[in-house]
KEPA-57062 format. One record per residue: y, x, z of N, C-alpha, C, CB in turn. Coordinates in nm, 3 decimals. Atoms other than C-alpha are relative to their C-alpha. Glycine has a CB too. Layout:
! KEPA-57062
Y|X|Z|Y|X|Z|Y|X|Z|Y|X|Z .
...
***
This chain:
! KEPA-57062
-0.146|-0.046|0.074|8.590|1.702|16.937|0.110|0.016|0.112|0.059|-0.123|-0.119 .
-0.102|-0.037|-0.096|8.876|1.827|17.120|0.104|-0.129|-0.016|0.071|0.158|-0.034 .
-0.080|0.138|0.040|9.166|1.586|17.190|0.103|-0.012|-0.071|0.045|-0.063|0.094 .
-0.110|-0.069|0.111|9.429|1.563|16.933|0.131|-0.036|0.059|-0.007|-0.064|-0.169 .
-0.134|0.005|-0.066|9.774|1.607|17.010|0.109|-0.135|0.028|0.067|0.091|-0.079 .
-0.015|0.077|0.037|9.956|1.344|17.113|0.160|0.013|-0.086|-0.035|-0.078|0.100 .
-0.160|-0.030|0.104|10.319|1.260|16.928|0.125|0.065|0.135|0.086|-0.220|-0.093 .
-0.058|-0.050|-0.109|10.479|1.340|17.288|-0.009|0.130|0.020|-0.039|-0.055|0.098 .
0.045|-0.147|-0.012|10.302|1.673|17.296|0.094|0.079|-0.104|-0.170|0.020|-0.037 .
-0.008|-0.060|0.142|10.398|1.743|16.907|0.155|0.025|0.003|-0.057|-0.107|-0.135 .
-0.115|0.018|0.033|10.777|1.669|16.950|0.082|0.035|0.134|0.014|-0.136|-0.060 .
-0.053|-0.044|-0.125|10.886|1.746|17.289|0.000|0.130|0.124|-0.032|-0.084|0.044 .
0.020|-0.134|-0.099|10.946|2.057|17.519|0.128|0.066|-0.085|-0.185|0.105|-0.007 .
-0.111|-0.035|0.039|11.168|2.337|17.430|-0.098|0.134|-0.053|0.136|0.003|0.114 .
0.052|-0.089|0.111|11.129|2.604|17.107|0.134|0.112|-0.007|-0.033|-0.099|-0.162 .
-0.051|-0.109|0.018|11.282|2.968|17.117|0.004|0.007|-0.195|-0.096|0.115|0.095 .
0.066|-0.034|0.157|11.360|3.023|16.698|0.025|0.118|0.003|0.058|-0.067|-0.141 .
0.021|-0.131|-0.012|11.263|3.347|16.629|0.091|0.024|-0.148|-0.177|0.049|0.014 .
-0.127|-0.021|0.098|11.515|3.510|16.417|-0.068|0.105|-0.094|0.156|0.064|0.081 .
0.040|-0.106|0.049|11.267|3.837|16.306|-0.092|-0.080|-0.083|-0.048|0.110|0.093 .
0.133|0.035|0.075|11.055|3.742|15.995|-0.112|0.070|0.000|0.016|-0.008|-0.119 .
0.150|-0.028|0.008|10.726|3.751|15.997|-0.005|0.118|-0.055|-0.086|-0.096|-0.079 .
0.008|-0.142|0.058|10.712|4.006|15.710|0.120|0.070|-0.016|-0.059|0.000|-0.127 .
-0.143|-0.118|-0.046|10.944|4.316|15.816|-0.004|0.051|-0.120|-0.012|0.138|0.138 .
-0.038|-0.077|0.103|10.918|4.487|15.493|-0.013|-0.059|-0.169|-0.082|0.120|0.026 .
0.004|0.048|0.102|11.011|4.395|15.171|-0.099|0.046|-0.095|0.105|0.005|-0.035 .
0.091|-0.092|0.117|10.746|4.440|14.891|-0.009|-0.119|-0.130|-0.197|0.052|0.073 .
-0.034|0.085|0.099|10.692|4.302|14.566|-0.074|-0.094|-0.009|0.010|0.048|-0.105 .
0.025|0.132|-0.020|10.455|4.055|14.644|0.017|-0.095|0.112|-0.098|-0.005|-0.023 .
-0.013|0.070|-0.127|10.593|3.931|14.944|0.116|-0.152|-0.046|0.075|0.133|0.134 .
-0.086|0.133|0.062|10.726|3.525|14.925|0.134|-0.033|0.057|-0.080|-0.135|0.022 .
-0.147|0.042|-0.035|11.066|3.410|14.917|-0.005|-0.025|0.140|0.057|-0.132|-0.080 .
-0.032|0.108|-0.108|10.990|3.191|15.188|-0.021|0.075|0.119|-0.093|-0.138|-0.002 .
-0.055|-0.089|-0.153|10.959|3.499|15.471|0.104|-0.025|-0.006|-0.005|0.158|0.028 .
-0.126|-0.020|0.011|11.283|3.531|15.425|0.087|-0.132|0.038|0.021|0.049|-0.133 .
-0.086|0.122|-0.021|11.382|3.165|15.477|0.082|-0.003|0.112|-0.075|-0.115|0.007 .
-0.080|0.054|-0.076|11.646|3.033|15.737|-0.042|-0.045|0.134|0.047|-0.087|-0.065 .
0.030|0.080|-0.144|11.568|2.903|16.069|0.047|-0.146|0.004|0.077|0.075|0.127 .
-0.079|0.096|0.012|11.626|2.551|16.098|0.091|0.011|0.130|-0.077|-0.125|-0.022 .
-0.112|0.024|-0.123|11.928|2.451|16.308|0.009|-0.170|0.070|0.170|0.040|-0.076 .
-0.003|0.149|-0.013|11.810|2.090|16.362|-0.001|0.022|0.165|-0.144|-0.100|-0.082 .
0.032|-0.061|-0.183|11.900|2.052|16.794|-0.120|-0.112|0.013|0.172|-0.031|0.163 .
0.116|0.012|-0.011|11.553|1.869|16.792|-0.097|0.102|0.067|-0.025|-0.021|-0.106 .
0.081|-0.131|-0.011|11.337|2.075|16.978|-0.155|-0.041|-0.014|0.030|0.080|0.150 .
0.178|0.053|0.004|10.910|2.077|16.940|-0.046|0.080|0.118|-0.109|0.050|-0.163 .
0.037|-0.060|-0.057|10.692|2.211|17.173|-0.104|0.131|-0.045|-0.024|-0.081|0.065 .
0.108|-0.101|0.035|10.467|2.509|17.224|-0.120|-0.033|0.058|0.031|0.136|0.040 .
0.146|0.059|-0.049|10.116|2.375|17.149|-0.083|0.095|0.104|-0.101|-0.019|-0.139 .
0.149|-0.054|-0.046|9.831|2.497|17.370|-0.128|-0.016|-0.032|-0.021|-0.023|0.096 .
0.120|0.064|0.037|9.574|2.295|17.253|-0.039|0.038|-0.112|0.002|-0.128|-0.001 .
0.030|-0.074|0.117|9.394|2.495|16.971|-0.132|-0.147|-0.058|-0.071|0.202|0.047 .
0.061|0.108|0.052|9.248|2.140|16.764|-0.100|0.077|-0.133|0.126|-0.120|-0.049 .
0.102|-0.048|0.109|8.927|2.302|16.570|-0.047|-0.121|-0.046|-0.122|0.096|0.049 .
0.031|0.107|0.051|8.925|2.024|16.334|0.080|-0.018|-0.180|0.046|-0.107|0.121 .
-0.064|0.019|0.112|9.049|1.885|15.990|0.143|-0.015|0.040|-0.055|-0.111|-0.074 .
-0.111|0.010|-0.028|9.380|1.876|16.144|0.065|0.139|-0.023|0.006|-0.055|0.122 .
0.035|-0.165|0.047|9.351|2.265|16.066|0.020|0.026|-0.136|-0.155|0.046|0.023 .
0.023|-0.082|0.118|9.293|2.270|15.745|0.073|-0.092|-0.175|-0.200|0.021|0.004 .
-0.111|0.058|0.119|9.553|2.161|15.403|-0.020|-0.106|-0.008|0.002|0.043|-0.138 .
0.026|0.126|0.017|9.625|1.817|15.370|-0.144|-0.022|0.093|-0.007|-0.032|-0.163 .
0.075|0.010|-0.119|9.410|1.749|15.686|-0.194|0.013|-0.109|0.060|-0.194|0.110 .
0.116|0.014|0.069|9.090|1.879|15.442|-0.019|-0.081|-0.138|-0.078|-0.050|0.089 .
0.033|0.076|0.146|9.119|1.629|15.153|-0.153|-0.078|0.020|-0.010|0.134|-0.148 .
0.148|0.084|0.003|8.815|1.417|15.294|0.046|-0.124|0.021|-0.122|0.037|0.118 .
0.033|0.131|-0.062|8.724|1.100|15.385|0.040|0.008|0.151|-0.158|-0.035|-0.017 .
-0.064|-0.031|-0.108|8.888|0.986|15.711|-0.107|-0.056|0.143|0.155|-0.073|-0.017 .
0.095|0.031|-0.128|8.705|0.939|16.026|0.079|-0.131|0.092|-0.016|0.163|0.109 .
-0.061|0.129|-0.054|8.794|0.610|16.247|0.115|0.022|0.075|-0.091|-0.075|0.085 .
-0.097|-0.075|-0.072|8.931|0.864|16.480|0.129|0.024|-0.044|-0.044|0.107|0.022 .
-0.116|-0.062|0.099|9.163|1.038|16.249|0.131|-0.129|-0.045|-0.095|0.060|-0.165 .
-0.134|0.074|0.085|9.304|0.666|16.089|0.064|-0.082|0.100|-0.041|-0.107|-0.139 .
-0.074|0.111|-0.094|9.380|0.518|16.445|0.106|0.139|0.068|-0.136|-0.110|0.145 .
-0.060|-0.079|-0.047|9.515|0.860|16.537|0.166|0.002|-0.083|-0.094|0.118|-0.003 .
-0.142|0.032|0.098|9.789|0.820|16.192|0.053|-0.123|0.035|-0.025|-0.011|-0.167 .
-0.028|0.089|-0.067|9.847|0.477|16.305|0.068|-0.002|0.145|-0.096|-0.045|-0.006 .
-0.115|-0.041|-0.120|9.973|0.587|16.643|0.101|0.082|-0.012|-0.049|0.058|0.106 .
-0.101|-0.108|0.048|10.129|0.869|16.514|0.123|-0.044|-0.080|-0.072|0.099|-0.087 .
-0.134|0.057|0.124|10.365|0.683|16.226|0.080|-0.085|0.074|-0.054|-0.103|-0.151 .
-0.116|0.099|-0.080|10.448|0.426|16.451|0.045|0.042|0.130|-0.053|-0.146|0.029 .
-0.116|-0.073|-0.067|10.592|0.662|16.714|0.083|0.062|-0.042|-0.021|0.070|0.066 .
-0.090|-0.021|0.067|10.753|0.800|16.454|0.066|-0.082|-0.065|-0.024|0.066|-0.054 .
-0.123|0.120|0.056|10.922|0.481|16.315|0.069|-0.024|0.144|-0.076|-0.181|-0.078 .
-0.075|0.019|-0.162|11.030|0.477|16.717|0.078|0.081|0.003|-0.076|0.019|0.134 .
-0.115|-0.092|0.017|11.206|0.782|16.713|0.061|0.109|-0.058|0.012|0.026|0.063 .
-0.030|-0.071|0.105|11.332|0.907|16.377|0.012|-0.150|-0.049|-0.102|0.123|-0.065 .
-0.065|0.172|0.107|11.573|0.668|16.164|-0.087|0.005|-0.097|0.184|-0.009|-0.095 .
0.084|0.033|0.098|11.327|0.700|15.869|-0.156|0.112|0.012|0.100|0.017|-0.148 .
0.149|-0.066|-0.015|10.959|0.858|15.794|0.061|0.152|-0.071|-0.158|-0.101|-0.110 .
-0.058|-0.098|0.092|11.162|1.100|15.546|0.062|0.084|0.072|0.086|-0.047|-0.098 .
-0.082|-0.066|-0.112|11.354|1.235|15.835|-0.115|0.064|0.088|0.102|-0.114|0.091 .
0.113|-0.088|-0.029|11.059|1.305|16.031|-0.089|0.063|-0.103|-0.080|-0.066|0.077 .
0.045|-0.067|0.059|10.862|1.444|15.784|0.061|0.102|-0.066|-0.049|-0.055|-0.049 .
-0.095|-0.126|-0.001|11.154|1.692|15.716|-0.002|0.090|0.179|0.187|-0.076|-0.044 .
0.011|-0.065|-0.073|11.138|1.763|16.068|-0.110|0.069|0.098|0.061|-0.041|0.027 .
0.110|-0.054|-0.032|10.773|1.853|16.128|0.019|0.108|-0.133|-0.135|-0.110|0.015 .
-0.010|-0.130|0.088|10.821|2.081|15.810|0.055|0.122|0.081|0.100|-0.025|-0.127 .
-0.077|-0.066|-0.060|11.088|2.244|15.991|-0.071|0.092|0.114|0.094|-0.089|0.040 .
0.084|-0.060|-0.100|10.860|2.328|16.291|-0.136|0.051|-0.070|-0.027|-0.106|0.117 .
0.129|-0.110|0.074|10.558|2.420|16.032|0.063|0.159|-0.036|-0.062|-0.077|-0.181 .
-0.109|-0.163|-0.011|10.873|2.729|15.959|-0.043|0.017|0.084|0.163|0.028|0.011 .
-0.021|-0.071|-0.083|10.929|2.791|16.263|-0.132|0.073|0.044|0.065|-0.069|0.088 .
0.152|-0.051|-0.042|10.548|2.813|16.351|-0.075|0.137|-0.097|-0.107|-0.149|-0.024 .
0.036|-0.029|0.065|10.484|2.987|16.075|0.053|0.211|-0.012|0.029|-0.119|-0.084 .
-0.088|-0.092|-0.015|10.782|3.275|16.110|-0.087|0.033|0.146|0.173|-0.048|-0.007 .
0.094|-0.044|-0.156|10.556|3.308|16.489|-0.137|0.048|-0.049|-0.036|-0.152|0.123 .
0.124|-0.008|0.034|10.254|3.366|16.277|-0.131|-0.004|0.048|0.003|0.068|-0.035 .
0.048|0.122|-0.079|10.124|3.067|16.427|-0.096|-0.048|-0.146|0.150|-0.127|0.068 .
0.031|0.058|0.106|9.935|2.965|16.114|-0.073|-0.120|-0.016|-0.046|0.076|-0.054 .
0.079|0.100|0.010|9.706|2.721|16.226|0.121|-0.097|0.082|-0.164|0.027|0.065 .
-0.158|0.112|-0.077|10.031|2.514|16.439|0.020|-0.049|-0.122|0.180|0.085|0.077 .
-0.075|0.040|0.149|10.205|2.570|16.110|-0.072|-0.082|-0.100|0.033|0.128|-0.082 .
0.094|0.078|0.099|9.940|2.431|15.893|0.002|-0.149|0.090|-0.181|0.084|-0.022 .
0.031|0.105|-0.045|9.903|2.124|16.149|0.163|-0.081|-0.047|-0.055|0.017|0.165 .
-0.150|0.059|0.023|10.275|2.059|16.146|0.042|-0.046|-0.127|0.101|0.097|0.030 .
-0.042|0.050|0.144|10.297|2.042|15.751|-0.082|-0.094|-0.067|0.008|0.108|-0.093 .
0.027|0.163|0.009|10.051|1.781|15.747|0.000|-0.096|0.031|-0.050|-0.036|-0.007 .
-0.063|0.115|-0.020|10.210|1.583|15.969|0.074|-0.023|-0.099|0.064|-0.008|0.106 .
-0.112|0.068|0.086|10.494|1.583|15.728|-0.046|-0.023|-0.094|0.113|0.058|-0.032 .
0.065|0.035|0.122|10.270|1.540|15.444|-0.021|-0.150|0.001|-0.132|0.078|-0.018 .
0.045|0.134|-0.086|10.139|1.217|15.676|0.107|-0.101|-0.047|0.005|0.019|0.184 .
-0.109|0.087|0.024|10.488|1.103|15.677|0.052|0.000|-0.113|0.092|0.016|0.074 .
-0.048|0.023|0.106|10.604|1.152|15.333|-0.043|0.110|-0.088|0.129|-0.021|0.012 .
0.105|-0.106|0.116|10.362|1.310|15.024|0.080|-0.008|-0.071|-0.153|-0.033|-0.072 .
-0.110|-0.046|0.161|10.690|1.339|14.816|0.076|0.153|0.063|0.182|-0.169|-0.047 .
-0.101|-0.118|-0.045|10.829|1.622|15.092|-0.046|0.162|-0.096|-0.026|0.025|0.205 .
0.118|-0.147|0.093|10.719|1.948|14.852|0.029|0.111|0.097|0.062|0.075|-0.206 .
-0.055|-0.134|-0.100|10.888|2.159|15.165|-0.191|0.022|0.058|0.167|-0.066|0.183 .
0.082|0.012|-0.063|10.521|2.053|15.323|-0.103|0.090|-0.107|-0.017|-0.145|0.043 .
0.090|-0.014|0.070|10.306|2.141|15.029|0.059|0.213|-0.009|0.004|-0.136|-0.151 .
-0.047|-0.167|-0.041|10.556|2.524|15.020|-0.106|0.041|0.107|0.180|0.018|0.080 .
0.079|-0.009|-0.143|10.437|2.545|15.388|-0.107|0.031|0.011|-0.012|-0.095|0.068 .
0.120|-0.002|-0.020|10.082|2.478|15.336|-0.032|0.119|-0.089|-0.065|-0.129|-0.023 .
0.036|-0.093|0.071|10.069|2.722|15.046|0.029|0.128|0.090|0.065|-0.010|-0.132 .
-0.017|-0.133|-0.068|10.207|2.994|15.221|-0.048|0.021|0.084|0.093|0.037|0.033 .
0.090|0.006|-0.119|9.983|2.926|15.515|-0.103|0.020|-0.064|-0.007|-0.120|0.088 .
0.148|-0.018|0.060|9.679|2.944|15.277|0.012|0.158|-0.048|-0.040|-0.121|-0.146 .
-0.019|-0.109|0.052|9.813|3.263|15.113|-0.015|0.097|0.155|0.147|-0.004|-0.094 .
-0.040|-0.113|-0.123|9.884|3.440|15.451|-0.183|0.010|0.073|0.163|-0.089|0.153 .
0.183|0.027|-0.069|9.493|3.293|15.530|-0.095|0.112|-0.105|-0.080|-0.228|-0.039 .
0.019|-0.059|0.078|9.407|3.496|15.235|-0.089|-0.078|-0.115|-0.037|0.103|0.057 .
0.040|0.102|0.094|9.288|3.155|15.029|0.070|0.020|-0.109|0.015|-0.131|0.042 .
-0.099|-0.016|0.135|9.469|3.246|14.676|0.009|-0.113|-0.058|-0.043|0.096|-0.111 .
0.009|0.062|0.052|9.331|2.967|14.549|0.057|-0.114|0.030|-0.082|0.011|-0.018 .
-0.119|0.063|-0.101|9.448|2.694|14.772|0.157|0.066|0.008|-0.060|0.014|0.156 .
-0.104|0.018|-0.014|9.754|2.842|14.821|0.078|-0.050|-0.139|0.036|0.107|0.062 .
-0.039|-0.001|0.138|9.810|2.869|14.436|-0.009|-0.236|-0.063|-0.163|0.150|-0.099 .
0.030|0.131|0.040|9.691|2.479|14.405|0.141|-0.094|0.068|-0.167|-0.044|0.065 .
-0.117|0.084|-0.110|9.941|2.373|14.711|0.109|0.034|-0.056|0.015|0.041|0.168 .
-0.161|-0.058|0.050|10.259|2.540|14.571|0.000|-0.074|-0.128|0.027|0.193|-0.029 .
-0.052|0.116|0.115|10.201|2.364|14.237|-0.003|-0.133|0.023|-0.073|0.001|-0.119 .
-0.023|0.110|-0.034|10.163|2.057|14.391|0.165|-0.015|0.074|-0.121|-0.032|0.084 .
-0.128|-0.005|-0.044|10.507|2.128|14.558|0.089|-0.015|-0.138|0.025|0.137|0.086 .
-0.044|0.014|0.134|10.627|2.241|14.215|0.020|-0.099|-0.062|-0.059|0.046|-0.066 .
0.021|0.036|0.057|10.538|1.973|14.055|0.131|-0.142|0.062|-0.144|0.020|-0.019 .
-0.072|0.074|-0.098|10.738|1.771|14.322|0.173|0.009|-0.001|-0.057|0.052|0.135 .
-0.093|-0.040|0.045|11.048|1.962|14.269|0.009|0.136|-0.038|0.074|-0.032|0.066 .
-0.011|-0.100|0.083|11.095|2.157|14.008|0.095|0.099|-0.042|-0.021|-0.040|-0.074 .
-0.133|-0.121|-0.039|11.452|2.328|14.126|0.009|0.069|0.122|0.141|-0.059|0.004 .
0.002|-0.112|-0.083|11.324|2.486|14.391|-0.050|0.125|-0.019|-0.048|-0.029|0.089 .
0.035|-0.111|0.039|11.365|2.845|14.315|-0.044|0.072|0.090|0.079|0.053|-0.057 .
0.079|-0.079|-0.100|11.208|2.998|14.624|-0.154|-0.016|-0.002|0.046|-0.036|0.136 .
0.156|0.029|0.034|10.887|2.744|14.578|-0.045|0.033|-0.104|-0.040|-0.120|-0.001 .
0.083|-0.050|0.168|10.883|2.849|14.189|-0.080|0.162|0.009|0.156|0.024|-0.155 .
0.038|-0.131|-0.033|10.910|3.214|14.277|-0.119|0.067|0.127|0.127|0.044|0.026 .
0.102|-0.058|-0.092|10.631|3.239|14.577|-0.122|-0.080|-0.130|0.006|-0.066|0.213 .
0.129|0.022|0.073|10.376|3.024|14.310|-0.048|0.135|-0.089|0.020|-0.132|-0.100 .
0.031|-0.133|0.158|10.457|3.286|13.980|-0.054|0.112|0.069|0.169|0.077|-0.106 .
0.131|-0.087|-0.100|10.370|3.538|14.309|-0.159|0.005|-0.011|0.003|-0.053|0.141 .
0.137|0.010|-0.017|10.075|3.400|14.353|-0.084|-0.006|-0.113|-0.024|-0.100|0.070 .
0.016|-0.011|0.161|10.052|3.382|13.965|-0.011|0.153|-0.024|0.139|-0.068|-0.091 .
-0.056|-0.148|0.004|10.114|3.771|13.969|-0.154|0.035|0.027|0.138|0.061|0.127 .
0.082|-0.076|-0.087|9.855|3.860|14.221|-0.163|-0.050|-0.064|0.039|-0.044|0.180 .
0.113|0.024|0.032|9.558|3.644|14.079|0.010|0.055|-0.173|-0.035|-0.160|0.041 .
0.013|-0.060|0.143|9.651|3.832|13.706|-0.067|0.132|0.045|0.155|0.023|-0.091 .
-0.008|-0.148|-0.033|9.632|4.173|13.878|-0.193|-0.016|0.048|0.154|0.054|0.160 .
0.181|-0.025|-0.011|9.234|4.056|14.018|-0.087|-0.065|-0.087|-0.063|-0.048|0.135 .
0.085|0.085|0.093|9.113|3.816|13.736|0.018|0.044|-0.155|0.042|-0.158|0.018 .
-0.024|-0.036|0.186|9.301|3.961|13.397|-0.002|-0.152|-0.042|-0.159|0.109|-0.104 .
-0.060|0.116|0.047|9.321|3.572|13.320|0.138|-0.002|-0.056|-0.003|-0.083|0.097 .
-0.181|0.069|0.079|9.610|3.546|13.074|0.096|-0.111|0.060|-0.025|-0.087|-0.156 .
-0.032|0.114|-0.057|9.657|3.237|13.181|0.131|-0.014|0.098|-0.114|-0.033|0.064 .
-0.115|-0.018|-0.112|9.807|3.311|13.478|0.102|0.098|0.009|-0.053|0.018|0.113 .
-0.092|-0.058|0.047|10.045|3.568|13.331|0.123|-0.111|-0.074|-0.070|0.099|-0.089 .
-0.073|0.053|0.022|10.177|3.321|13.089|0.036|-0.116|0.124|-0.032|-0.025|-0.117 .
-0.078|0.051|-0.072|10.229|3.062|13.389|0.115|0.003|0.065|-0.038|-0.012|0.041 .
-0.111|-0.028|-0.063|10.406|3.279|13.564|0.103|0.032|-0.061|-0.014|0.077|0.071 .
-0.147|-0.022|0.078|10.664|3.389|13.306|0.032|-0.193|-0.036|-0.026|0.133|-0.195 .
-0.087|0.109|0.004|10.741|3.017|13.251|0.046|-0.027|0.088|-0.031|-0.092|-0.034 .
-0.075|0.005|-0.091|10.805|2.987|13.578|0.136|0.062|0.050|-0.066|0.014|0.054 .
-0.100|-0.122|-0.029|10.992|3.281|13.656|0.148|-0.051|-0.142|-0.114|0.205|-0.041 .
-0.120|0.035|0.106|11.226|3.176|13.330|0.077|-0.115|0.066|-0.058|-0.052|-0.163 .
-0.028|0.098|-0.047|11.279|2.875|13.441|0.097|-0.002|0.151|-0.123|-0.053|0.000 .
-0.079|-0.067|-0.161|11.363|3.037|13.838|0.158|0.061|-0.068|-0.124|0.186|0.094 .
-0.149|-0.058|0.045|11.641|3.247|13.651|0.086|-0.073|-0.081|-0.010|0.119|-0.075 .
-0.118|0.072|0.041|11.795|2.999|13.471|0.076|-0.100|0.132|-0.054|-0.096|-0.132 .
-0.056|0.071|-0.102|11.819|2.778|13.798|0.127|0.074|0.103|-0.124|-0.039|0.078 .
-0.103|-0.071|-0.115|11.986|3.064|13.988|-0.050|0.147|-0.083|-0.046|-0.023|0.219 .
-0.018|-0.092|0.045|12.085|3.369|13.806|-0.020|0.165|0.080|0.107|-0.041|-0.041 .
-0.053|-0.124|-0.074|12.193|3.568|14.083|-0.125|0.002|0.155|0.210|-0.031|0.050 .
0.093|-0.050|-0.111|11.817|3.594|14.295|-0.086|0.128|-0.058|-0.106|-0.127|0.050 .
0.074|-0.109|0.009|11.714|3.924|14.327|-0.155|-0.019|-0.012|0.034|0.076|0.109 .
0.155|-0.016|0.035|11.353|3.843|14.386|-0.058|-0.080|-0.126|-0.086|-0.050|0.127 .
0.066|0.084|0.121|11.317|3.600|14.089|0.026|0.197|-0.123|0.149|-0.221|-0.065 .
0.014|-0.081|0.111|11.403|3.941|13.887|-0.108|0.148|0.029|0.161|0.037|-0.041 .
0.112|-0.060|-0.049|11.192|4.163|14.107|-0.145|-0.051|-0.095|-0.003|-0.042|0.163 .
0.109|-0.021|0.074|10.895|3.948|14.011|-0.001|-0.007|-0.150|-0.084|-0.081|0.044 .
0.015|-0.022|0.147|10.998|3.951|13.622|-0.054|0.172|0.005|0.168|-0.034|-0.094 .
0.018|-0.136|0.025|10.988|4.305|13.665|-0.182|0.069|-0.012|0.090|0.066|0.129 .
0.155|0.011|0.023|10.604|4.281|13.767|-0.057|-0.050|-0.090|-0.058|-0.052|0.076 .
0.052|0.055|0.125|10.543|4.053|13.497|-0.009|0.081|-0.129|0.075|-0.107|-0.029 .
0.009|-0.133|0.172|10.689|4.300|13.193|-0.079|0.102|0.071|0.195|0.104|-0.081 .
0.060|-0.091|0.013|10.472|4.554|13.359|-0.132|-0.024|-0.013|0.029|0.069|0.078 .
0.140|0.098|0.063|10.158|4.354|13.330|-0.032|0.010|-0.118|0.008|-0.145|0.001 .
-0.002|0.026|0.175|10.264|4.294|12.983|0.020|0.136|-0.075|0.141|-0.108|-0.054 .
-0.008|-0.101|0.073|10.286|4.645|12.927|0.160|0.009|-0.089|-0.131|-0.011|-0.087 .
-0.176|0.031|0.038|10.686|4.582|12.860|0.085|0.120|0.097|0.064|-0.202|0.064 .
-0.023|-0.080|-0.134|10.767|4.910|13.087|0.171|-0.024|-0.062|-0.089|0.200|0.026 .
-0.132|0.001|-0.013|11.158|4.915|12.935|0.069|-0.143|0.083|0.048|0.017|-0.147 .
-0.058|0.080|-0.026|11.203|4.555|12.996|-0.056|0.006|0.152|-0.008|-0.109|-0.092 .
0.026|-0.019|-0.170|11.029|4.622|13.358|0.113|0.031|0.062|-0.099|0.117|0.045 .
-0.101|-0.046|-0.057|11.284|4.870|13.412|0.191|-0.085|0.010|-0.015|0.129|-0.074 .
-0.129|0.109|-0.019|11.587|4.632|13.296|0.021|-0.100|0.137|-0.014|-0.108|-0.124 .
-0.062|0.124|-0.107|11.515|4.329|13.570|-0.002|0.130|0.141|-0.147|-0.192|0.029 .
-0.015|-0.046|-0.112|11.398|4.634|13.851|0.156|0.047|-0.026|-0.112|0.105|0.041 .
-0.111|-0.025|-0.009|11.762|4.739|13.811|0.115|-0.090|0.003|0.006|0.067|-0.070 .
-0.108|0.165|-0.002|11.916|4.380|13.781|-0.056|-0.030|0.162|-0.064|-0.181|-0.161 .
0.007|0.035|-0.108|11.703|4.322|14.103|0.090|0.146|0.098|-0.163|-0.039|0.020 .
-0.076|-0.108|-0.064|11.887|4.685|14.272|0.132|-0.045|0.036|0.012|0.119|-0.086 .
-0.187|0.029|-0.014|12.229|4.546|14.184|0.002|-0.134|0.038|0.110|0.014|-0.158 .
0.030|0.129|-0.143|12.160|4.222|14.394|0.003|0.009|0.085|-0.089|-0.061|0.035 .
0.059|-0.090|-0.141|11.983|4.350|14.647|-0.089|0.121|0.009|-0.080|-0.085|0.081 .
0.036|-0.066|-0.007|11.874|4.680|14.706|-0.096|0.005|0.108|0.074|0.054|-0.018 .
0.091|0.013|-0.091|11.672|4.651|14.993|-0.116|-0.108|-0.029|0.070|-0.026|0.117 .
0.116|0.055|0.093|11.433|4.435|14.787|-0.075|0.082|-0.072|0.042|-0.085|-0.093 .
0.085|-0.086|0.019|11.297|4.707|14.629|-0.111|0.042|0.045|0.038|0.061|0.000 .
0.130|-0.051|-0.051|10.914|4.802|14.645|0.004|0.139|-0.039|-0.130|-0.075|-0.057 .
0.051|-0.153|0.067|10.880|5.196|14.604|-0.159|0.033|-0.048|0.028|0.117|0.120 .
0.107|-0.019|0.050|10.547|5.172|14.580|-0.025|-0.073|-0.127|-0.082|-0.022|0.089 .
-0.031|0.069|0.189|10.592|4.932|14.222|0.067|0.113|-0.053|0.128|-0.163|-0.031 .
-0.136|-0.128|0.071|10.868|5.152|14.162|-0.066|0.153|-0.033|0.154|0.044|0.148 .
0.040|-0.068|0.036|10.614|5.445|14.146|-0.121|-0.023|-0.128|-0.013|0.047|0.102 .
0.095|0.021|0.094|10.340|5.287|13.965|0.106|-0.050|-0.182|-0.116|-0.144|0.086 .
-0.083|0.003|0.150|10.628|5.201|13.712|0.032|0.168|-0.055|0.178|-0.096|0.025 .
-0.047|-0.110|0.031|10.737|5.542|13.680|-0.093|0.093|-0.064|0.054|0.047|0.102 .
0.128|-0.068|0.045|10.356|5.655|13.600|0.000|-0.012|-0.128|-0.127|-0.052|0.053 .
0.024|0.028|0.155|10.405|5.461|13.306|0.105|0.021|-0.086|-0.038|-0.133|-0.027 .
-0.121|-0.040|0.084|10.755|5.547|13.184|0.127|0.044|0.100|0.044|-0.135|-0.100 .
-0.147|-0.092|-0.113|11.093|5.735|13.342|0.100|-0.122|-0.015|0.101|0.196|-0.085 .
-0.109|0.084|0.017|11.340|5.553|13.465|0.128|0.028|-0.162|0.074|0.029|0.159 .
-0.059|-0.070|0.121|11.550|5.502|13.124|0.174|0.028|0.083|-0.007|-0.126|-0.175 .
-0.138|0.028|-0.024|11.885|5.488|13.330|0.023|0.112|0.116|0.031|-0.165|0.044 .
-0.014|-0.090|-0.081|11.790|5.775|13.518|0.023|-0.007|0.175|0.091|0.052|-0.061 .
-0.050|-0.023|-0.133|11.861|5.706|13.859|-0.076|-0.004|0.117|0.088|-0.079|0.022 .
0.182|-0.038|-0.063|11.450|5.676|13.981|-0.054|0.082|-0.082|-0.123|-0.129|0.005 .
0.101|-0.054|0.093|11.220|5.957|13.923|-0.082|-0.010|0.141|0.025|0.164|-0.099 .
0.076|-0.050|-0.127|10.961|6.124|14.125|-0.004|0.041|0.111|-0.040|0.052|-0.005 .
-0.041|-0.119|-0.135|11.147|6.339|14.299|0.072|-0.052|0.104|0.098|0.127|-0.040 .
-0.036|0.053|-0.053|11.303|6.065|14.465|-0.047|-0.011|0.135|0.008|-0.066|-0.058 .
***
């Protein structure tokens, strides 16, 4: 087994924040977190060069029994964090922020490890589960992504970005499985998100997709136009073509000629 990264390797060094989102183009099933702003903390993290092929690279450390080596690692890691941060909640936020930065770079394994460390420090930090959900999604593990995001939403049911990402996975699952409960949950989540933030273009875009799957094409168009008015760059023209194939734009703004 390769050596587990030490605390100093994890937090000391230089890091250049990537300003370009990992997902370059807006698409209907794009996660809110793809446009998450970079962390502005003055603390820095290392460019980890050692890839640890073990449970550290699995969400929540694989959710399995811990080896003696892993327990010793946790004790030492937590002890060093206690010496370097005001409290464990602060340390957890630091490591989850590093996770998002690695996610934006496309380094899913290192991002997963950082989110795991954040979880170890504070298992009530919803950011850990949100980040792990995105990691799972990017790796194509939709069931795990949905489970992680749901854990995060259970902790923080007011995080609109997290809620929209969970609804996004529900909608993707519905498209694949046609299981109606996925659509029901997505609708409940998106209605809550719209009440929390009535100016979120992404909420209305996902509501448009939801209504499309329900066969309510007028409602799908209404929500798509709300998206357009709030953030035209978020429009997904592939989805729009699918909607146009079902029903013409009632407002006449979009057509197959556009």
